[in-house]
C-alpha positions in Angstrom: -13.8 -5.8 28.1 -15.8 -3.6 25.4 -14.4 -0.6 27.9 -10.3 -2.3 27.6 -10.6 -1.7 24.7 -11.7 1.6 24.0 -8.5 2.5 26.8 -6.3 0.5 24.4 -7.2 2.5 21.3 -7.1 5.8 23.1 -4.0 4.9 24.7 -2.5 3.7 21.1 -3.7 6.6 19.0 -4.4 9.4 20.9 -1.9 9.2 23.9 1.0 7.5 21.7 1.3 4.9 24.3 3.2 1.8 23.6 0.4 -0.6 23.8 3.1 -3.5 23.6 4.6 -2.3 26.7 3.5 -5.4 29.3 3.1 -2.3 32.2 0.7 0.1 29.8 -1.2 -3.4 29.4 -1.4 -3.1 32.6 -2.0 0.1 33.5 -5.0 0.0 31.2 -6.8 -3.1 32.1 -6.6 -1.8 36.5 -8.9 1.9 34.9 -10.9 -0.5 33.4 -11.6 -1.8 36.3 -11.1 -5.5 34.8 -9.1 -8.1 38.0 -5.4 -7.2 37.5 -4.3 -10.4 39.3 -6.5 -12.6 36.7 -5.4 -10.2 34.1 -2.3 -10.6 34.3 -1.9 -14.4 35.5 -3.4 -14.7 32.2 -0.7 -12.4 30.1 1.6 -14.9 31.7 0.0 -17.6 30.4 0.8 -16.3 26.4 -2.2 -18.9 25.9 -4.0 -15.8 23.7 -1.6 -15.4 21.5 -2.5 -18.2 18.9 -5.6 -16.7 19.4 -4.7 -13.5 17.9 -1.5 -15.0 15.4 -4.6 -17.1 14.3 -7.2 -13.7 13.7 -4.2 -11.5 12.8 -3.6 -14.0 10.0 -6.9 -14.1 8.8 -7.3 -10.5 8.6 -4.4 -10.5 6.2 -5.7 -13.2 4.0 -9.5 -12.3 3.6 -9.2 -8.7 3.8 -5.7 -8.0 3.0 -5.7 -6.3 6.7 -2.7 -4.1 6.3 -2.9 -1.0 8.5 -5.2 0.7 11.1 -7.4 1.1 11.0 -9.4 -1.5 8.8 -13.3 -1.5 9.3 -14.5 -4.4 7.9 -18.3 -5.1 7.0 -20.8 -7.9 6.7 -17.1 -10.5 5.7 -16.6 -8.8 2.7 -16.5 -5.3 2.4 -13.0 -3.9 4.3 -12.0 0.2 4.2 -8.2 -0.3 5.6 -6.0 3.3 6.6 -8.0 6.8 7.1 -10.6 6.8 5.3 -12.7 10.0 4.8 -16.0 9.5 6.9 -17.5 10.6 3.6 -15.9 6.9 1.9 -17.8 5.5 5.1 -21.1 6.5 5.2 -20.8 6.3 1.2 -20.0 2.8 1.3 -23.1 1.9 4.4 -25.2 3.5 2.3 -24.7 1.4 -1.1 -25.4 -1.6 1.6 -28.6 0.0 2.4 -29.6 0.5 -0.4 -29.3 -3.3 -1.2 -26.7 -2.6 -4.2 -25.6 -5.7 -5.3 -22.7 -7.9 -2.9 -23.0 -5.4 -1.0 -20.6 -2.7 -2.9 -21.4 0.7 -3.1 -20.9 2.5 -6.3 -17.4 5.1 -6.6 -18.3 8.4 -6.6 -16.6 10.9 -7.0 -15.7 13.6 -4.1 -17.6 16.4 -4.1 -15.0 19.0 -4.2 -13.4 17.8 -7.5 -14.3 17.7 -10.7 -15.5 14.3 -12.1 -12.0 12.4 -13.8 -10.2 15.2 -12.3 -7.2 13.1 -9.9 
């Protein structure tokens, strides 16, 4: 299933494919080596739709998810949108250092003077 997830991300972000289209999903499932007949049967049943919508509602309510990508850390902190890799490093370093509440202190970007926008 992890291969399928990675193919979904690649199709959406790198290939600009419409992953809401059924045919695209089936093609990706086949490429991932999933049992395509079972995949299509589950897709047709719609059984997972309520699970996905519930998880989406929880992500919006708990973490303020409003865009892709969103990375959630320790079910407490979220980096939302296209965030520079330095912010990921800063957040993770703060968490590893045991900052109170797992929140990394804000640091001014390296290429700007302190207090400059």
